[in-house]
mmCIF file of the protein (N, C-alpha, C, O) and its ligand, coordinates in Angstrom:
data_MODEL
# 
_entry.id   MODEL 
# 
loop_
_entity.id 
_entity.type 
_entity.pdbx_number_of_molecules 
1 polymer     1 
2 non-polymer 1 
# 
_entity_poly.entity_id                      1 
_entity_poly.type                           'polypeptide(L)' 
_entity_poly.nstd_linkage                   no 
_entity_poly.nstd_monomer                   no 
_entity_poly.pdbx_seq_one_letter_code       MSYFSRVMDQISKITSDAMCPVCRKKSKQSITKISREEVVVCPHCHARFIVHA 
_entity_poly.pdbx_seq_one_letter_code_can   MSYFSRVMDQISKITSDAMCPVCRKKSKQSITKISREEVVVCPHCHARFIVHA 
_entity_poly.pdbx_strand_id                 A 
# 
loop_
_entity_poly_seq.entity_id 
_entity_poly_seq.num 
_entity_poly_seq.mon_id 
_entity_poly_seq.hetero 
1 1  MET n 
1 2  SER n 
1 3  TYR n 
1 4  PHE n 
1 5  SER n 
1 6  ARG n 
1 7  VAL n 
1 8  MET n 
1 9  ASP n 
1 10 GLN n 
1 11 ILE n 
1 12 SER n 
1 13 LYS n 
1 14 ILE n 
1 15 THR n 
1 16 SER n 
1 17 ASP n 
1 18 ALA n 
1 19 MET n 
1 20 CYS n 
1 21 PRO n 
1 22 VAL n 
1 23 CYS n 
1 24 ARG n 
1 25 LYS n 
1 26 LYS n 
1 27 SER n 
1 28 LYS n 
1 29 GLN n 
1 30 SER n 
1 31 ILE n 
1 32 THR n 
1 33 LYS n 
1 34 ILE n 
1 35 SER n 
1 36 ARG n 
1 37 GLU n 
1 38 GLU n 
1 39 VAL n 
1 40 VAL n 
1 41 VAL n 
1 42 CYS n 
1 43 PRO n 
1 44 HIS n 
1 45 CYS n 
1 46 HIS n 
1 47 ALA n 
1 48 ARG n 
1 49 PHE n 
1 50 ILE n 
1 51 VAL n 
1 52 HIS n 
1 53 ALA n 
# 
loop_
_struct_asym.id 
_struct_asym.entity_id 
A 1 
B 2 
# 
loop_
_chem_comp.id 
_chem_comp.type 
_chem_comp.mon_nstd_flag 
ALA 'L-peptide linking' y 
ARG 'L-peptide linking' y 
ASP 'L-peptide linking' y 
CYS 'L-peptide linking' y 
GLN 'L-peptide linking' y 
GLU 'L-peptide linking' y 
HIS 'L-peptide linking' y 
ILE 'L-peptide linking' y 
LYS 'L-peptide linking' y 
MET 'L-peptide linking' y 
PHE 'L-peptide linking' y 
PRO 'L-peptide linking' y 
SER 'L-peptide linking' y 
THR 'L-peptide linking' y 
TYR 'L-peptide linking' y 
VAL 'L-peptide linking' y 
ZN  non-polymer         . 
# 
_pdbx_entity_nonpoly.entity_id   2 
_pdbx_entity_nonpoly.name        ? 
_pdbx_entity_nonpoly.comp_id     ZN 
# 
_pdbx_nonpoly_scheme.asym_id         B 
_pdbx_nonpoly_scheme.entity_id       2 
_pdbx_nonpoly_scheme.mon_id          ZN 
_pdbx_nonpoly_scheme.ndb_seq_num     1 
_pdbx_nonpoly_scheme.pdb_seq_num     101 
_pdbx_nonpoly_scheme.auth_seq_num    101 
_pdbx_nonpoly_scheme.pdb_mon_id      ZN 
_pdbx_nonpoly_scheme.auth_mon_id     ZN 
_pdbx_nonpoly_scheme.pdb_strand_id   A 
_pdbx_nonpoly_scheme.pdb_ins_code    . 
# 
loop_
_atom_site.group_PDB 
_atom_site.id 
_atom_site.type_symbol 
_atom_site.label_atom_id 
_atom_site.label_alt_id 
_atom_site.label_comp_id 
_atom_site.label_asym_id 
_atom_site.label_entity_id 
_atom_site.label_seq_id 
_atom_site.pdbx_PDB_ins_code 
_atom_site.Cartn_x 
_atom_site.Cartn_y 
_atom_site.Cartn_z 
_atom_site.occupancy 
_atom_site.B_iso_or_equiv 
_atom_site.pdbx_formal_charge 
_atom_site.auth_seq_id 
_atom_site.auth_comp_id 
_atom_site.auth_asym_id 
_atom_site.auth_atom_id 
_atom_site.pdbx_PDB_model_num 
ATOM   1   N  N  . MET A 1 1  ? -10.067 15.213  12.161  1.00 0.00 ? 1   MET A N  1 
ATOM   2   C  CA . MET A 1 1  ? -9.943  13.743  12.042  1.00 0.00 ? 1   MET A CA 1 
ATOM   3   C  C  . MET A 1 1  ? -10.391 13.035  13.248  1.00 0.00 ? 1   MET A C  1 
ATOM   4   O  O  . MET A 1 1  ? -10.009 13.415  14.355  1.00 0.00 ? 1   MET A O  1 
ATOM   5   N  N  . SER A 1 2  ? -11.247 11.942  13.092  1.00 0.00 ? 2   SER A N  1 
ATOM   6   C  CA . SER A 1 2  ? -11.823 11.259  14.214  1.00 0.00 ? 2   SER A CA 1 
ATOM   7   C  C  . SER A 1 2  ? -10.698 10.209  14.779  1.00 0.00 ? 2   SER A C  1 
ATOM   8   O  O  . SER A 1 2  ? -9.677  9.853   14.191  1.00 0.00 ? 2   SER A O  1 
ATOM   9   N  N  . TYR A 1 3  ? -11.088 9.865   15.890  1.00 0.00 ? 3   TYR A N  1 
ATOM   10  C  CA . TYR A 1 3  ? -10.088 9.010   16.616  1.00 0.00 ? 3   TYR A CA 1 
ATOM   11  C  C  . TYR A 1 3  ? -9.787  7.738   15.855  1.00 0.00 ? 3   TYR A C  1 
ATOM   12  O  O  . TYR A 1 3  ? -8.631  7.335   15.728  1.00 0.00 ? 3   TYR A O  1 
ATOM   13  N  N  . PHE A 1 4  ? -10.980 7.023   15.279  1.00 0.00 ? 4   PHE A N  1 
ATOM   14  C  CA . PHE A 1 4  ? -10.828 6.008   14.592  1.00 0.00 ? 4   PHE A CA 1 
ATOM   15  C  C  . PHE A 1 4  ? -9.860  6.046   13.383  1.00 0.00 ? 4   PHE A C  1 
ATOM   16  O  O  . PHE A 1 4  ? -8.983  5.196   13.228  1.00 0.00 ? 4   PHE A O  1 
ATOM   17  N  N  . SER A 1 5  ? -10.080 7.131   12.495  1.00 0.00 ? 5   SER A N  1 
ATOM   18  C  CA . SER A 1 5  ? -9.322  7.303   11.269  1.00 0.00 ? 5   SER A CA 1 
ATOM   19  C  C  . SER A 1 5  ? -7.698  7.651   11.714  1.00 0.00 ? 5   SER A C  1 
ATOM   20  O  O  . SER A 1 5  ? -6.723  7.307   11.046  1.00 0.00 ? 5   SER A O  1 
ATOM   21  N  N  . ARG A 1 6  ? -7.651  8.344   12.885  1.00 0.00 ? 6   ARG A N  1 
ATOM   22  C  CA . ARG A 1 6  ? -6.297  8.646   13.286  1.00 0.00 ? 6   ARG A CA 1 
ATOM   23  C  C  . ARG A 1 6  ? -5.512  7.246   13.800  1.00 0.00 ? 6   ARG A C  1 
ATOM   24  O  O  . ARG A 1 6  ? -4.287  7.155   13.719  1.00 0.00 ? 6   ARG A O  1 
ATOM   25  N  N  . VAL A 1 7  ? -6.273  6.271   14.286  1.00 0.00 ? 7   VAL A N  1 
ATOM   26  C  CA . VAL A 1 7  ? -5.787  5.028   14.735  1.00 0.00 ? 7   VAL A CA 1 
ATOM   27  C  C  . VAL A 1 7  ? -5.362  4.263   13.522  1.00 0.00 ? 7   VAL A C  1 
ATOM   28  O  O  . VAL A 1 7  ? -4.276  3.684   13.487  1.00 0.00 ? 7   VAL A O  1 
ATOM   29  N  N  . MET A 1 8  ? -6.346  4.257   12.372  1.00 0.00 ? 8   MET A N  1 
ATOM   30  C  CA . MET A 1 8  ? -6.038  3.669   11.132  1.00 0.00 ? 8   MET A CA 1 
ATOM   31  C  C  . MET A 1 8  ? -4.925  4.256   10.449  1.00 0.00 ? 8   MET A C  1 
ATOM   32  O  O  . MET A 1 8  ? -4.172  3.547   9.782   1.00 0.00 ? 8   MET A O  1 
ATOM   33  N  N  . ASP A 1 9  ? -4.755  5.508   10.560  1.00 0.00 ? 9   ASP A N  1 
ATOM   34  C  CA . ASP A 1 9  ? -3.539  6.293   9.933   1.00 0.00 ? 9   ASP A CA 1 
ATOM   35  C  C  . ASP A 1 9  ? -2.063  5.648   10.583  1.00 0.00 ? 9   ASP A C  1 
ATOM   36  O  O  . ASP A 1 9  ? -1.047  5.339   9.960   1.00 0.00 ? 9   ASP A O  1 
ATOM   37  N  N  . GLN A 1 10 ? -2.292  5.576   11.852  1.00 0.00 ? 10  GLN A N  1 
ATOM   38  C  CA . GLN A 1 10 ? -0.926  4.913   12.626  1.00 0.00 ? 10  GLN A CA 1 
ATOM   39  C  C  . GLN A 1 10 ? -0.647  3.633   12.202  1.00 0.00 ? 10  GLN A C  1 
ATOM   40  O  O  . GLN A 1 10 ? 0.508   3.305   11.931  1.00 0.00 ? 10  GLN A O  1 
ATOM   41  N  N  . ILE A 1 11 ? -1.704  2.772   12.102  1.00 0.00 ? 11  ILE A N  1 
ATOM   42  C  CA . ILE A 1 11 ? -1.517  1.368   11.676  1.00 0.00 ? 11  ILE A CA 1 
ATOM   43  C  C  . ILE A 1 11 ? -0.941  1.411   10.235  1.00 0.00 ? 11  ILE A C  1 
ATOM   44  O  O  . ILE A 1 11 ? 0.025   0.691   9.981   1.00 0.00 ? 11  ILE A O  1 
ATOM   45  N  N  . SER A 1 12 ? -1.372  2.057   9.461   1.00 0.00 ? 12  SER A N  1 
ATOM   46  C  CA . SER A 1 12 ? -0.974  2.057   8.042   1.00 0.00 ? 12  SER A CA 1 
ATOM   47  C  C  . SER A 1 12 ? 0.491   2.486   7.980   1.00 0.00 ? 12  SER A C  1 
ATOM   48  O  O  . SER A 1 12 ? 1.138   2.188   6.976   1.00 0.00 ? 12  SER A O  1 
ATOM   49  N  N  . LYS A 1 13 ? 1.057   3.159   8.972   1.00 0.00 ? 13  LYS A N  1 
ATOM   50  C  CA . LYS A 1 13 ? 2.563   3.477   9.060   1.00 0.00 ? 13  LYS A CA 1 
ATOM   51  C  C  . LYS A 1 13 ? 3.419   2.487   9.636   1.00 0.00 ? 13  LYS A C  1 
ATOM   52  O  O  . LYS A 1 13 ? 4.643   2.606   9.593   1.00 0.00 ? 13  LYS A O  1 
ATOM   53  N  N  . ILE A 1 14 ? 2.733   1.335   10.272  1.00 0.00 ? 14  ILE A N  1 
ATOM   54  C  CA . ILE A 1 14 ? 3.612   0.317   10.864  1.00 0.00 ? 14  ILE A CA 1 
ATOM   55  C  C  . ILE A 1 14 ? 4.055   -0.555  9.551   1.00 0.00 ? 14  ILE A C  1 
ATOM   56  O  O  . ILE A 1 14 ? 3.233   -0.897  8.701   1.00 0.00 ? 14  ILE A O  1 
ATOM   57  N  N  . THR A 1 15 ? 5.340   -0.851  9.486   1.00 0.00 ? 15  THR A N  1 
ATOM   58  C  CA . THR A 1 15 ? 5.794   -1.599  8.394   1.00 0.00 ? 15  THR A CA 1 
ATOM   59  C  C  . THR A 1 15 ? 6.533   -3.039  8.890   1.00 0.00 ? 15  THR A C  1 
ATOM   60  O  O  . THR A 1 15 ? 6.820   -3.203  10.076  1.00 0.00 ? 15  THR A O  1 
ATOM   61  N  N  . SER A 1 16 ? 6.736   -3.790  8.135   1.00 0.00 ? 16  SER A N  1 
ATOM   62  C  CA . SER A 1 16 ? 7.238   -5.052  8.318   1.00 0.00 ? 16  SER A CA 1 
ATOM   63  C  C  . SER A 1 16 ? 8.305   -5.330  7.223   1.00 0.00 ? 16  SER A C  1 
ATOM   64  O  O  . SER A 1 16 ? 8.166   -4.777  6.132   1.00 0.00 ? 16  SER A O  1 
ATOM   65  N  N  . ASP A 1 17 ? 9.253   -6.070  7.424   1.00 0.00 ? 17  ASP A N  1 
ATOM   66  C  CA . ASP A 1 17 ? 10.285  -6.523  6.365   1.00 0.00 ? 17  ASP A CA 1 
ATOM   67  C  C  . ASP A 1 17 ? 9.663   -7.551  5.479   1.00 0.00 ? 17  ASP A C  1 
ATOM   68  O  O  . ASP A 1 17 ? 9.045   -8.505  5.951   1.00 0.00 ? 17  ASP A O  1 
ATOM   69  N  N  . ALA A 1 18 ? 9.822   -7.365  4.211   1.00 0.00 ? 18  ALA A N  1 
ATOM   70  C  CA . ALA A 1 18 ? 9.299   -8.324  3.256   1.00 0.00 ? 18  ALA A CA 1 
ATOM   71  C  C  . ALA A 1 18 ? 10.260  -8.604  2.266   1.00 0.00 ? 18  ALA A C  1 
ATOM   72  O  O  . ALA A 1 18 ? 10.813  -7.673  1.681   1.00 0.00 ? 18  ALA A O  1 
ATOM   73  N  N  . MET A 1 19 ? 10.557  -9.924  1.979   1.00 0.00 ? 19  MET A N  1 
ATOM   74  C  CA . MET A 1 19 ? 11.423  -10.263 0.964   1.00 0.00 ? 19  MET A CA 1 
ATOM   75  C  C  . MET A 1 19 ? 10.922  -10.400 -0.416  1.00 0.00 ? 19  MET A C  1 
ATOM   76  O  O  . MET A 1 19 ? 9.981   -11.131 -0.726  1.00 0.00 ? 19  MET A O  1 
ATOM   77  N  N  . CYS A 1 20 ? 11.633  -9.623  -1.273  1.00 0.00 ? 20  CYS A N  1 
ATOM   78  C  CA . CYS A 1 20 ? 11.095  -9.775  -2.718  1.00 0.00 ? 20  CYS A CA 1 
ATOM   79  C  C  . CYS A 1 20 ? 11.456  -11.255 -3.328  1.00 0.00 ? 20  CYS A C  1 
ATOM   80  O  O  . CYS A 1 20 ? 12.564  -11.768 -3.173  1.00 0.00 ? 20  CYS A O  1 
ATOM   81  N  N  . PRO A 1 21 ? 10.495  -11.807 -3.963  1.00 0.00 ? 21  PRO A N  1 
ATOM   82  C  CA . PRO A 1 21 ? 10.816  -12.986 -4.493  1.00 0.00 ? 21  PRO A CA 1 
ATOM   83  C  C  . PRO A 1 21 ? 11.545  -13.074 -5.783  1.00 0.00 ? 21  PRO A C  1 
ATOM   84  O  O  . PRO A 1 21 ? 11.919  -14.143 -6.266  1.00 0.00 ? 21  PRO A O  1 
ATOM   85  N  N  . VAL A 1 22 ? 11.743  -11.845 -6.353  1.00 0.00 ? 22  VAL A N  1 
ATOM   86  C  CA . VAL A 1 22 ? 12.561  -11.676 -7.547  1.00 0.00 ? 22  VAL A CA 1 
ATOM   87  C  C  . VAL A 1 22 ? 14.014  -11.460 -7.409  1.00 0.00 ? 22  VAL A C  1 
ATOM   88  O  O  . VAL A 1 22 ? 14.884  -12.196 -7.875  1.00 0.00 ? 22  VAL A O  1 
ATOM   89  N  N  . CYS A 1 23 ? 14.213  -10.272 -6.655  1.00 0.00 ? 23  CYS A N  1 
ATOM   90  C  CA . CYS A 1 23 ? 15.651  -9.909  -6.309  1.00 0.00 ? 23  CYS A CA 1 
ATOM   91  C  C  . CYS A 1 23 ? 16.207  -10.242 -4.918  1.00 0.00 ? 23  CYS A C  1 
ATOM   92  O  O  . CYS A 1 23 ? 17.358  -9.970  -4.576  1.00 0.00 ? 23  CYS A O  1 
ATOM   93  N  N  . ARG A 1 24 ? 15.295  -10.855 -4.140  1.00 0.00 ? 24  ARG A N  1 
ATOM   94  C  CA . ARG A 1 24 ? 15.626  -11.315 -2.760  1.00 0.00 ? 24  ARG A CA 1 
ATOM   95  C  C  . ARG A 1 24 ? 16.047  -10.231 -1.860  1.00 0.00 ? 24  ARG A C  1 
ATOM   96  O  O  . ARG A 1 24 ? 16.554  -10.552 -0.785  1.00 0.00 ? 24  ARG A O  1 
ATOM   97  N  N  . LYS A 1 25 ? 15.907  -9.025  -2.148  1.00 0.00 ? 25  LYS A N  1 
ATOM   98  C  CA . LYS A 1 25 ? 16.013  -7.948  -1.271  1.00 0.00 ? 25  LYS A CA 1 
ATOM   99  C  C  . LYS A 1 25 ? 14.962  -7.751  -0.305  1.00 0.00 ? 25  LYS A C  1 
ATOM   100 O  O  . LYS A 1 25 ? 13.809  -8.035  -0.628  1.00 0.00 ? 25  LYS A O  1 
ATOM   101 N  N  . LYS A 1 26 ? 15.222  -7.295  0.850   1.00 0.00 ? 26  LYS A N  1 
ATOM   102 C  CA . LYS A 1 26 ? 14.315  -6.801  1.721   1.00 0.00 ? 26  LYS A CA 1 
ATOM   103 C  C  . LYS A 1 26 ? 13.828  -5.356  1.703   1.00 0.00 ? 26  LYS A C  1 
ATOM   104 O  O  . LYS A 1 26 ? 14.602  -4.418  1.514   1.00 0.00 ? 26  LYS A O  1 
ATOM   105 N  N  . SER A 1 27 ? 12.621  -5.220  1.892   1.00 0.00 ? 27  SER A N  1 
ATOM   106 C  CA . SER A 1 27 ? 12.025  -3.832  1.833   1.00 0.00 ? 27  SER A CA 1 
ATOM   107 C  C  . SER A 1 27 ? 11.095  -3.740  3.054   1.00 0.00 ? 27  SER A C  1 
ATOM   108 O  O  . SER A 1 27 ? 10.820  -4.732  3.729   1.00 0.00 ? 27  SER A O  1 
ATOM   109 N  N  . LYS A 1 28 ? 10.607  -2.467  3.316   1.00 0.00 ? 28  LYS A N  1 
ATOM   110 C  CA . LYS A 1 28 ? 9.605   -2.208  4.348   1.00 0.00 ? 28  LYS A CA 1 
ATOM   111 C  C  . LYS A 1 28 ? 8.377   -2.144  3.625   1.00 0.00 ? 28  LYS A C  1 
ATOM   112 O  O  . LYS A 1 28 ? 8.216   -1.400  2.658   1.00 0.00 ? 28  LYS A O  1 
ATOM   113 N  N  . GLN A 1 29 ? 7.429   -2.988  4.123   1.00 0.00 ? 29  GLN A N  1 
ATOM   114 C  CA . GLN A 1 29 ? 5.879   -2.845  3.355   1.00 0.00 ? 29  GLN A CA 1 
ATOM   115 C  C  . GLN A 1 29 ? 4.947   -2.780  4.595   1.00 0.00 ? 29  GLN A C  1 
ATOM   116 O  O  . GLN A 1 29 ? 5.214   -3.403  5.623   1.00 0.00 ? 29  GLN A O  1 
ATOM   117 N  N  . SER A 1 30 ? 3.912   -2.050  4.468   1.00 0.00 ? 30  SER A N  1 
ATOM   118 C  CA . SER A 1 30 ? 2.838   -1.698  5.239   1.00 0.00 ? 30  SER A CA 1 
ATOM   119 C  C  . SER A 1 30 ? 2.352   -3.031  5.793   1.00 0.00 ? 30  SER A C  1 
ATOM   120 O  O  . SER A 1 30 ? 2.323   -4.019  5.059   1.00 0.00 ? 30  SER A O  1 
ATOM   121 N  N  . ILE A 1 31 ? 1.959   -3.089  7.101   1.00 0.00 ? 31  ILE A N  1 
ATOM   122 C  CA . ILE A 1 31 ? 1.551   -4.362  7.614   1.00 0.00 ? 31  ILE A CA 1 
ATOM   123 C  C  . ILE A 1 31 ? -0.084  -4.585  7.240   1.00 0.00 ? 31  ILE A C  1 
ATOM   124 O  O  . ILE A 1 31 ? -0.673  -5.666  7.226   1.00 0.00 ? 31  ILE A O  1 
ATOM   125 N  N  . THR A 1 32 ? -0.564  -3.446  6.987   1.00 0.00 ? 32  THR A N  1 
ATOM   126 C  CA . THR A 1 32 ? -1.856  -3.468  6.399   1.00 0.00 ? 32  THR A CA 1 
ATOM   127 C  C  . THR A 1 32 ? -2.070  -4.360  5.239   1.00 0.00 ? 32  THR A C  1 
ATOM   128 O  O  . THR A 1 32 ? -2.845  -5.316  5.270   1.00 0.00 ? 32  THR A O  1 
ATOM   129 N  N  . LYS A 1 33 ? -1.266  -3.975  4.081   1.00 0.00 ? 33  LYS A N  1 
ATOM   130 C  CA . LYS A 1 33 ? -1.193  -4.730  2.997   1.00 0.00 ? 33  LYS A CA 1 
ATOM   131 C  C  . LYS A 1 33 ? -0.846  -6.194  3.135   1.00 0.00 ? 33  LYS A C  1 
ATOM   132 O  O  . LYS A 1 33 ? -1.454  -7.069  2.519   1.00 0.00 ? 33  LYS A O  1 
ATOM   133 N  N  . ILE A 1 34 ? 0.151   -6.428  3.965   1.00 0.00 ? 34  ILE A N  1 
ATOM   134 C  CA . ILE A 1 34 ? 0.502   -7.641  4.340   1.00 0.00 ? 34  ILE A CA 1 
ATOM   135 C  C  . ILE A 1 34 ? -0.439  -8.665  4.724   1.00 0.00 ? 34  ILE A C  1 
ATOM   136 O  O  . ILE A 1 34 ? -0.639  -9.751  4.180   1.00 0.00 ? 34  ILE A O  1 
ATOM   137 N  N  . SER A 1 35 ? -1.089  -8.067  5.930   1.00 0.00 ? 35  SER A N  1 
ATOM   138 C  CA . SER A 1 35 ? -2.352  -8.744  6.417   1.00 0.00 ? 35  SER A CA 1 
ATOM   139 C  C  . SER A 1 35 ? -3.517  -8.953  5.504   1.00 0.00 ? 35  SER A C  1 
ATOM   140 O  O  . SER A 1 35 ? -4.276  -9.900  5.712   1.00 0.00 ? 35  SER A O  1 
ATOM   141 N  N  . ARG A 1 36 ? -3.719  -8.086  4.452   1.00 0.00 ? 36  ARG A N  1 
ATOM   142 C  CA . ARG A 1 36 ? -4.754  -8.295  3.613   1.00 0.00 ? 36  ARG A CA 1 
ATOM   143 C  C  . ARG A 1 36 ? -4.280  -8.867  2.332   1.00 0.00 ? 36  ARG A C  1 
ATOM   144 O  O  . ARG A 1 36 ? -5.016  -8.907  1.346   1.00 0.00 ? 36  ARG A O  1 
ATOM   145 N  N  . GLU A 1 37 ? -3.169  -9.272  2.329   1.00 0.00 ? 37  GLU A N  1 
ATOM   146 C  CA . GLU A 1 37 ? -2.449  -10.056 1.230   1.00 0.00 ? 37  GLU A CA 1 
ATOM   147 C  C  . GLU A 1 37 ? -2.561  -9.246  -0.168  1.00 0.00 ? 37  GLU A C  1 
ATOM   148 O  O  . GLU A 1 37 ? -2.681  -9.836  -1.242  1.00 0.00 ? 37  GLU A O  1 
ATOM   149 N  N  . GLU A 1 38 ? -2.510  -7.877  -0.053  1.00 0.00 ? 38  GLU A N  1 
ATOM   150 C  CA . GLU A 1 38 ? -2.367  -7.022  -1.061  1.00 0.00 ? 38  GLU A CA 1 
ATOM   151 C  C  . GLU A 1 38 ? -1.075  -7.194  -1.848  1.00 0.00 ? 38  GLU A C  1 
ATOM   152 O  O  . GLU A 1 38 ? -0.091  -7.715  -1.323  1.00 0.00 ? 38  GLU A O  1 
ATOM   153 N  N  . VAL A 1 39 ? -1.075  -6.739  -3.160  1.00 0.00 ? 39  VAL A N  1 
ATOM   154 C  CA . VAL A 1 39 ? 0.112   -6.600  -3.847  1.00 0.00 ? 39  VAL A CA 1 
ATOM   155 C  C  . VAL A 1 39 ? 0.798   -5.556  -3.336  1.00 0.00 ? 39  VAL A C  1 
ATOM   156 O  O  . VAL A 1 39 ? 0.262   -4.500  -3.000  1.00 0.00 ? 39  VAL A O  1 
ATOM   157 N  N  . VAL A 1 40 ? 2.188   -5.836  -3.242  1.00 0.00 ? 40  VAL A N  1 
ATOM   158 C  CA . VAL A 1 40 ? 3.161   -4.575  -2.949  1.00 0.00 ? 40  VAL A CA 1 
ATOM   159 C  C  . VAL A 1 40 ? 4.150   -4.509  -3.966  1.00 0.00 ? 40  VAL A C  1 
ATOM   160 O  O  . VAL A 1 40 ? 4.327   -5.459  -4.729  1.00 0.00 ? 40  VAL A O  1 
ATOM   161 N  N  . VAL A 1 41 ? 4.839   -3.412  -4.037  1.00 0.00 ? 41  VAL A N  1 
ATOM   162 C  CA . VAL A 1 41 ? 5.792   -3.168  -5.021  1.00 0.00 ? 41  VAL A CA 1 
ATOM   163 C  C  . VAL A 1 41 ? 7.303   -3.202  -4.408  1.00 0.00 ? 41  VAL A C  1 
ATOM   164 O  O  . VAL A 1 41 ? 7.540   -2.565  -3.381  1.00 0.00 ? 41  VAL A O  1 
ATOM   165 N  N  . CYS A 1 42 ? 8.201   -3.871  -4.982  1.00 0.00 ? 42  CYS A N  1 
ATOM   166 C  CA . CYS A 1 42 ? 9.544   -3.929  -4.463  1.00 0.00 ? 42  CYS A CA 1 
ATOM   167 C  C  . CYS A 1 42 ? 10.221  -2.641  -4.900  1.00 0.00 ? 42  CYS A C  1 
ATOM   168 O  O  . CYS A 1 42 ? 10.206  -2.345  -6.095  1.00 0.00 ? 42  CYS A O  1 
ATOM   169 N  N  . PRO A 1 43 ? 10.763  -1.923  -4.082  1.00 0.00 ? 43  PRO A N  1 
ATOM   170 C  CA . PRO A 1 43 ? 11.436  -0.622  -4.210  1.00 0.00 ? 43  PRO A CA 1 
ATOM   171 C  C  . PRO A 1 43 ? 12.789  -0.734  -4.995  1.00 0.00 ? 43  PRO A C  1 
ATOM   172 O  O  . PRO A 1 43 ? 13.335  0.213   -5.561  1.00 0.00 ? 43  PRO A O  1 
ATOM   173 N  N  . HIS A 1 44 ? 13.255  -2.026  -4.951  1.00 0.00 ? 44  HIS A N  1 
ATOM   174 C  CA . HIS A 1 44 ? 14.674  -2.360  -5.617  1.00 0.00 ? 44  HIS A CA 1 
ATOM   175 C  C  . HIS A 1 44 ? 14.347  -2.526  -7.105  1.00 0.00 ? 44  HIS A C  1 
ATOM   176 O  O  . HIS A 1 44 ? 14.814  -1.723  -7.913  1.00 0.00 ? 44  HIS A O  1 
ATOM   177 N  N  . CYS A 1 45 ? 13.535  -3.574  -7.510  1.00 0.00 ? 45  CYS A N  1 
ATOM   178 C  CA . CYS A 1 45 ? 13.513  -4.064  -8.825  1.00 0.00 ? 45  CYS A CA 1 
ATOM   179 C  C  . CYS A 1 45 ? 12.093  -3.682  -9.438  1.00 0.00 ? 45  CYS A C  1 
ATOM   180 O  O  . CYS A 1 45 ? 11.918  -3.841  -10.646 1.00 0.00 ? 45  CYS A O  1 
ATOM   181 N  N  . HIS A 1 46 ? 11.062  -3.173  -8.619  1.00 0.00 ? 46  HIS A N  1 
ATOM   182 C  CA . HIS A 1 46 ? 9.827   -2.790  -8.999  1.00 0.00 ? 46  HIS A CA 1 
ATOM   183 C  C  . HIS A 1 46 ? 8.836   -3.958  -9.351  1.00 0.00 ? 46  HIS A C  1 
ATOM   184 O  O  . HIS A 1 46 ? 7.765   -3.759  -9.924  1.00 0.00 ? 46  HIS A O  1 
ATOM   185 N  N  . ALA A 1 47 ? 9.304   -5.238  -8.942  1.00 0.00 ? 47  ALA A N  1 
ATOM   186 C  CA . ALA A 1 47 ? 8.424   -6.380  -9.025  1.00 0.00 ? 47  ALA A CA 1 
ATOM   187 C  C  . ALA A 1 47 ? 7.199   -6.250  -8.142  1.00 0.00 ? 47  ALA A C  1 
ATOM   188 O  O  . ALA A 1 47 ? 7.285   -5.649  -7.071  1.00 0.00 ? 47  ALA A O  1 
ATOM   189 N  N  . ARG A 1 48 ? 6.029   -6.806  -8.564  1.00 0.00 ? 48  ARG A N  1 
ATOM   190 C  CA . ARG A 1 48 ? 4.808   -6.751  -7.700  1.00 0.00 ? 48  ARG A CA 1 
ATOM   191 C  C  . ARG A 1 48 ? 4.769   -8.248  -7.263  1.00 0.00 ? 48  ARG A C  1 
ATOM   192 O  O  . ARG A 1 48 ? 5.000   -9.235  -7.962  1.00 0.00 ? 48  ARG A O  1 
ATOM   193 N  N  . PHE A 1 49 ? 4.430   -8.191  -5.965  1.00 0.00 ? 49  PHE A N  1 
ATOM   194 C  CA . PHE A 1 49 ? 4.316   -9.608  -5.272  1.00 0.00 ? 49  PHE A CA 1 
ATOM   195 C  C  . PHE A 1 49 ? 3.422   -9.486  -4.045  1.00 0.00 ? 49  PHE A C  1 
ATOM   196 O  O  . PHE A 1 49 ? 3.288   -8.409  -3.465  1.00 0.00 ? 49  PHE A O  1 
ATOM   197 N  N  . ILE A 1 50 ? 2.905   -10.434 -3.717  1.00 0.00 ? 50  ILE A N  1 
ATOM   198 C  CA . ILE A 1 50 ? 2.055   -10.643 -2.605  1.00 0.00 ? 50  ILE A CA 1 
ATOM   199 C  C  . ILE A 1 50 ? 2.739   -11.179 -1.439  1.00 0.00 ? 50  ILE A C  1 
ATOM   200 O  O  . ILE A 1 50 ? 3.358   -12.230 -1.610  1.00 0.00 ? 50  ILE A O  1 
ATOM   201 N  N  . VAL A 1 51 ? 2.740   -10.585 -0.154  1.00 0.00 ? 51  VAL A N  1 
ATOM   202 C  CA . VAL A 1 51 ? 3.518   -11.202 1.049   1.00 0.00 ? 51  VAL A CA 1 
ATOM   203 C  C  . VAL A 1 51 ? 2.546   -11.800 1.832   1.00 0.00 ? 51  VAL A C  1 
ATOM   204 O  O  . VAL A 1 51 ? 1.629   -11.167 2.354   1.00 0.00 ? 51  VAL A O  1 
ATOM   205 N  N  . HIS A 1 52 ? 2.761   -13.362 1.967   1.00 0.00 ? 52  HIS A N  1 
ATOM   206 C  CA . HIS A 1 52 ? 1.856   -14.062 2.740   1.00 0.00 ? 52  HIS A CA 1 
ATOM   207 C  C  . HIS A 1 52 ? 2.264   -13.854 4.272   1.00 0.00 ? 52  HIS A C  1 
ATOM   208 O  O  . HIS A 1 52 ? 3.404   -14.060 4.689   1.00 0.00 ? 52  HIS A O  1 
ATOM   209 N  N  . ALA A 1 53 ? 1.208   -13.425 5.050   1.00 0.00 ? 53  ALA A N  1 
ATOM   210 C  CA . ALA A 1 53 ? 1.448   -13.103 6.391   1.00 0.00 ? 53  ALA A CA 1 
ATOM   211 C  C  . ALA A 1 53 ? 1.630   -14.631 7.118   1.00 0.00 ? 53  ALA A C  1 
ATOM   212 O  O  . ALA A 1 53 ? 1.857   -14.718 8.325   1.00 0.00 ? 53  ALA A O  1 
HETATM 213 ZN ZN . ZN  B 2 .  ? 12.866  -7.025  -6.033  1.00 0.00 2 101 ZN  A ZN 1 
# 
């Protein structure tokens, strides 16, 4: 594994709290997805939503 992909792998493991707009519970979501405004799934109610960074 190259240095670059190892760094990317570490970054993808960094999470941030995101609040679900449906059930209003907090969950850990990848900051990569948050920064790219990708759809994340709530682990509590399985709703899909976008976290705006
Ligand atoms: Zn939810």
